[in-house]
C-alpha positions in Angstrom: -201.4 170.7 76.6 -199.2 167.6 76.0 -195.4 167.7 75.8 -194.1 168.6 72.3 -191.2 166.8 70.5 -189.2 168.3 67.7 -187.2 166.0 65.5 -186.1 165.4 61.9 -188.6 163.4 59.8 -186.9 160.3 58.5 -186.3 160.4 54.8 -187.6 163.9 54.4 -184.4 166.0 53.8 -184.9 169.4 55.4 -188.3 168.7 56.9 -188.9 168.8 60.6 -191.9 167.3 62.4 -193.4 168.8 65.5 -195.9 166.6 67.2 -197.5 166.1 70.6 -198.2 162.9 72.4 -201.5 162.4 70.5 -199.7 162.5 67.1 -201.0 166.0 66.1 -198.3 167.6 63.9 -197.3 170.5 61.7 -194.5 170.2 59.2 -192.2 172.9 57.7 -189.4 172.7 55.1 -186.1 174.4 54.6 -185.7 177.7 56.5 -189.4 178.4 56.8 -190.4 179.7 60.2 -192.6 177.9 62.6 -195.2 179.7 64.7 -195.4 177.6 67.9 -198.3 178.5 70.2 -197.7 178.9 74.0 -196.7 175.6 75.5 -197.4 174.8 79.1 -195.6 171.4 79.1 -192.0 170.6 78.5 -190.4 171.1 75.0 -188.0 168.4 74.0 -185.6 168.9 71.1 -184.3 165.7 69.5 -180.7 166.6 68.5 -178.5 169.6 69.2 -179.5 173.3 69.0 -176.7 175.0 67.0 -177.2 178.7 66.7 -175.7 180.5 63.7 -174.0 183.0 66.1 -172.9 182.3 69.7 -175.4 182.8 72.4 -172.7 184.3 74.6 -169.3 185.8 74.2 -170.4 187.3 70.9 -169.0 190.7 71.8 -165.2 191.0 71.7 -165.3 194.7 72.6 -164.3 195.3 76.2 -166.3 197.9 78.3 -168.8 198.5 75.6 -171.4 199.6 78.1 -169.0 202.1 79.6 -169.3 200.6 83.1 -165.6 200.8 84.0 -163.8 204.1 84.7 -161.0 203.2 87.1 -158.9 206.3 86.5 -161.4 209.1 86.9 -164.8 207.7 87.9 -167.5 210.1 86.8 -165.2 213.2 87.0 -164.8 215.1 83.8 -161.2 214.9 82.6 -159.1 216.3 79.7 -156.3 213.8 79.2 -153.0 214.7 77.6 -152.7 213.5 74.0 -152.7 210.5 73.7 -154.1 209.1 76.9 -157.0 207.2 78.4 -160.4 208.4 79.8 -162.8 205.5 80.5 -161.1 202.1 80.6 -160.0 200.9 77.1 -160.8 204.2 75.4 -157.7 206.1 74.2 -158.2 209.8 73.4 -156.2 211.4 70.6 -156.1 215.1 69.7 -153.3 217.1 68.2 -152.8 220.2 66.0 -155.2 222.4 67.8 -158.4 220.6 68.9 -159.0 219.6 72.5 -161.9 217.6 74.0 -162.7 216.2 77.4 -164.0 212.8 78.5 -166.5 211.8 81.2 -168.5 208.8 82.3 -172.1 209.9 82.5 -175.6 208.5 83.1 -177.2 209.8 79.9 -178.2 206.6 78.1 -180.7 205.4 75.6 -184.0 204.6 77.4 -185.1 201.0 78.0 -181.9 199.3 76.7 -180.4 198.3 80.1 -177.5 200.7 80.1 -176.3 202.8 83.1 -173.4 204.7 81.6 -172.2 206.3 78.4 -169.0 208.1 77.5 -169.4 211.8 76.9 -166.9 213.8 74.9 -167.1 217.6 74.8 -165.1 220.1 72.6 -163.2 222.4 74.9 -161.0 223.9 72.2 -162.5 224.1 68.7 -160.2 223.3 65.7 -160.8 226.5 63.8 -157.6 226.3 61.7 -157.5 222.6 60.9 -154.7 221.1 58.9 -154.6 217.7 57.0 -152.6 216.1 59.8 -154.7 217.1 62.8 -156.0 214.3 65.0 -159.3 214.0 66.8 -160.5 210.5 67.5 -161.2 207.9 70.2 -160.0 204.4 69.7 -159.8 201.0 71.4 -157.3 198.3 70.7 -158.3 194.7 70.6 -155.8 192.1 71.7 -154.6 189.6 69.2 -155.8 186.7 71.2 -159.4 188.0 71.0 -159.0 189.2 67.3 -157.8 185.7 66.2 -161.4 184.4 65.9 -161.9 186.6 62.8 -159.1 184.9 60.8 -157.9 188.2 59.3 -155.0 187.9 56.9 -156.2 184.5 55.6 -158.6 183.3 52.9 -161.1 182.5 55.7 -161.3 186.2 57.0 -164.7 186.7 58.7 -167.2 189.5 58.1 -167.8 191.5 61.3 -170.5 193.9 62.4 -169.9 196.9 64.7 -172.9 198.3 66.4 -173.3 201.1 69.0 -175.7 203.7 70.4 -174.7 207.3 69.7 -175.9 210.8 70.4 -174.4 214.1 69.3 -175.3 217.8 69.5 -174.1 218.0 65.9 -176.0 215.9 63.5 -174.4 214.8 60.2 -172.0 212.3 58.7 -169.3 210.7 60.9 -167.0 207.8 60.3 -164.9 205.0 61.9 -161.9 202.9 60.9 -160.2 199.5 61.4 -156.4 199.2 61.1 -153.8 196.6 62.0 -150.8 197.1 64.3 -148.5 197.9 61.4 -151.0 200.5 60.2 -150.6 199.2 56.6 -154.0 197.6 56.4 -157.1 199.7 57.0 -160.8 200.1 56.3 -163.1 203.0 56.9 -166.9 203.5 56.8 -169.3 206.4 57.3 -172.5 206.5 59.3 -175.1 209.3 59.8 -176.4 210.8 63.0 -179.8 211.8 61.7 -181.0 214.1 64.6 -179.1 216.2 67.1 -179.3 215.2 70.7 -181.2 212.0 70.0 -180.0 208.5 70.8 -179.7 206.3 67.7 -178.3 202.8 67.1 -175.8 202.4 64.3 -174.8 199.2 62.6 -171.7 198.9 60.3 -170.8 195.6 58.5 -167.2 195.2 57.4 -165.8 192.5 55.1 -162.9 190.5 56.5 -159.4 191.4 55.2 -157.7 188.4 53.5 -154.4 190.4 53.3 -151.9 191.8 55.6 -150.6 190.8 59.0 -153.0 190.7 61.9 -151.6 189.7 65.3 -153.1 186.7 67.2 -151.0 187.0 70.4 -151.0 189.5 73.3 -150.1 192.4 71.0 -152.5 194.6 69.0 -154.8 192.6 66.9 -156.8 195.6 65.6 -157.3 199.2 66.4 -160.8 200.6 65.9 -161.3 204.4 65.9 -164.3 206.7 66.0 -163.3 209.8 64.1 -164.3 213.1 65.7 -162.7 215.5 63.2 -159.2 214.5 62.2 -157.6 216.2 59.2 -158.2 215.0 55.6 -154.8 213.5 55.4 -155.9 210.9 57.9 -158.8 209.6 55.9 -159.3 207.2 53.0 -162.2 206.3 50.8 -165.0 204.6 52.6 -166.0 201.0 51.9 -162.8 199.3 50.8 -159.6 198.0 52.3 -156.6 200.2 51.9 -153.1 200.7 53.3 -153.1 204.0 55.2 -152.7 205.0 58.8 -156.2 206.5 59.0 -158.8 207.7 61.6 -161.8 207.8 59.4 -163.4 208.1 55.9 -163.1 210.7 53.2 -166.3 212.9 52.9 -167.2 212.4 56.6 -168.3 215.5 58.4 -166.9 215.1 61.9 -164.8 218.2 61.4 -168.0 220.1 62.0 -168.2 218.6 65.5 -164.6 219.4 66.5 -165.0 222.9 65.1 -168.0 223.6 67.3 -167.1 224.8 70.8 -169.0 222.9 73.5 -170.2 220.2 71.1 -171.0 216.9 72.7 -170.7 213.3 71.5 -172.1 210.4 73.6 -171.6 206.7 72.9 -172.4 203.4 74.6 -173.5 199.8 73.8 -170.6 199.1 71.5 -170.6 195.6 70.2 -168.2 193.9 67.7 -169.2 190.4 66.5 -168.9 187.9 63.7 -171.5 188.1 61.0 -173.4 190.5 58.8 -176.1 191.4 61.3 -176.1 193.2 64.7 -177.6 191.2 67.5 -179.0 192.7 70.7 -176.2 194.1 72.9 -174.6 191.4 75.1 -174.8 192.8 78.6 -172.1 191.3 80.9 -171.8 191.6 84.7 -169.9 194.5 86.2 -167.4 192.1 87.8 -166.8 190.3 84.5 -166.2 193.7 82.7 -164.0 195.0 85.5 -161.8 191.8 85.3 -161.4 192.2 81.6 -160.3 195.8 82.0 -157.9 194.9 84.8 -155.9 192.8 82.3 -154.7 196.1 80.8 -154.9 198.5 83.7 -155.8 198.4 87.4 -155.8 200.9 90.1 -155.7 200.4 93.9 -157.1 203.4 95.8 -157.4 204.2 99.5 -160.7 205.9 98.8 -162.7 206.7 102.0 -160.4 204.6 104.2 -157.1 206.6 104.5 -155.1 203.8 106.2 -155.7 201.1 103.6 -153.0 198.4 103.4 -151.6 198.0 99.9 -148.7 195.5 100.0 -147.0 193.2 102.6 -143.3 192.9 103.0 -140.3 193.2 105.3 -137.4 195.5 106.1 -134.4 194.8 104.0 -131.9 197.2 105.6 -131.9 200.3 107.7 -132.9 202.4 104.6 -135.0 200.0 102.5 -138.0 197.8 102.7 -139.3 195.4 100.1 -143.0 194.5 99.4 -144.9 192.3 97.1 -148.2 193.0 95.5 -150.2 190.3 93.7 -152.5 191.4 90.9 -156.3 190.6 91.0 -156.1 189.2 87.4 -153.3 188.0 85.1 -152.2 191.1 83.2 -151.5 191.2 79.5 -147.8 191.7 80.0 -145.5 192.8 82.9 -146.9 196.3 83.7 -145.4 199.6 84.6 -146.1 201.0 88.1 -146.8 204.5 89.5 -148.2 206.0 92.7 -150.2 209.2 93.3 -147.3 210.5 95.4 -144.7 208.9 97.6 -145.9 211.2 100.4 -149.3 209.6 100.3 -147.9 206.3 101.7 -146.3 205.0 104.9 -144.2 201.9 105.6 -145.6 200.3 108.8 -143.8 197.7 110.8 -143.1 196.7 114.4 -140.6 199.5 114.5 -143.3 202.1 113.8 -144.5 204.1 110.8 -142.2 206.0 108.4 -142.8 208.0 105.3 -140.9 206.7 102.2 -138.7 209.0 100.1 -139.3 206.8 97.0 -141.4 203.8 96.0 -140.3 202.0 92.9 -141.1 198.7 91.1 -138.0 196.6 91.1 -139.5 193.9 88.9 -142.8 192.4 87.8 -144.4 189.6 85.8 -148.0 189.2 84.7 -149.1 188.2 88.2 -147.0 190.0 90.8 -144.9 193.1 91.4 -141.9 193.5 93.7 -141.5 197.0 95.2 -138.5 198.7 96.7 -139.4 201.3 99.4 -136.7 203.7 100.3 -137.4 204.6 103.9 -136.2 204.2 107.5 -136.7 200.4 108.2 -135.4 197.6 110.3 -134.0 194.6 108.6 -136.0 191.4 109.1 -139.1 193.2 110.6 -142.3 192.3 108.8 -144.4 195.2 107.7 -146.6 196.6 104.9 -147.0 199.5 102.6 -150.2 201.5 103.2 -151.9 204.7 102.6 -150.6 207.3 105.1 -153.7 209.1 106.2 -154.5 210.2 102.7 -157.7 209.3 100.8 -156.0 210.5 97.7 -153.4 207.7 97.8 -153.5 205.3 94.8 -151.1 203.0 93.0 -151.6 201.9 89.4 -150.3 199.2 87.1 -150.4 199.7 83.3 -150.2 197.0 80.7 -152.2 198.8 78.0 -151.7 197.8 74.3 
């Protein structure tokens, strides 16, 4: 078959002409679709292709495919309230309920996912009060949220979509709120069948009011309610002013009141527009780098003598070391190690165990560490795992 050319037809308004080299043509008008048969030659488009939504970078949600779990890997974990499980997912429970978090390989078939997040009720909330909390949230940085123009007359409609499965079918809910928690929106969704993967799509009108950050602070918090108290709900489907976790008349309290109940979620996508597009899969390396902007962990792993940070002796009782970050972090991070006893200071004078490892200062790219240990001034050396596969150091710049 000859090459095809697509171009506007002169003087025809919205009409397009599709023709081959022999002049054979079909014409359509307006937004009518064109059924183009299989073409074996080249297809040339005269003019630009301008999609109504981006072909890439549609999804502002980080770790939507649950690929990254730096803190715990695939180990089941029950964090203290509030704290993180998988990267970018903060777990809240208070007033009685408790649930665990785990990265698992139970995923919807044929959709290209490897992992989901699994939450399991370990302590049911049998005596719930209106102020109890049970929800999972992510916080989207203002730089990423800015594209939606919230707080202006140009506020964009967004669509949140995700795959979900629960052992307890019924009505659940989610919520948006700004950093000041004085602008909020909630909506319900239904899990129709227990223990069955379903895709949910929720469209939310942009908020023309309130203050929504567009810098490196919280642009928007988005929560999935798992059974918070009624005092933390508002009417679904409209913008309000409450500090909320979900929507009135949602039934997630049934989930948190059921010992051993499970809730799985993956494929979370947040994008501009009124329709959910197919999930935008990103590479593992891309997703890991995005997560490391907020938190990253160095771990000795299977190599118990791994080097962590180079430096030199400062005095007979102190060494200094500098660690560069793999990505620029959101802000100067906090620092912690698994245990001082998991590390050694190694230099030309030998190996010594530190009594204390502290961060003296940091910016978004590097960290200066003070190591209290037996050292020799001027001797080069490095901080490393001291024959412990459990050794780790972490930097935290979470929102």
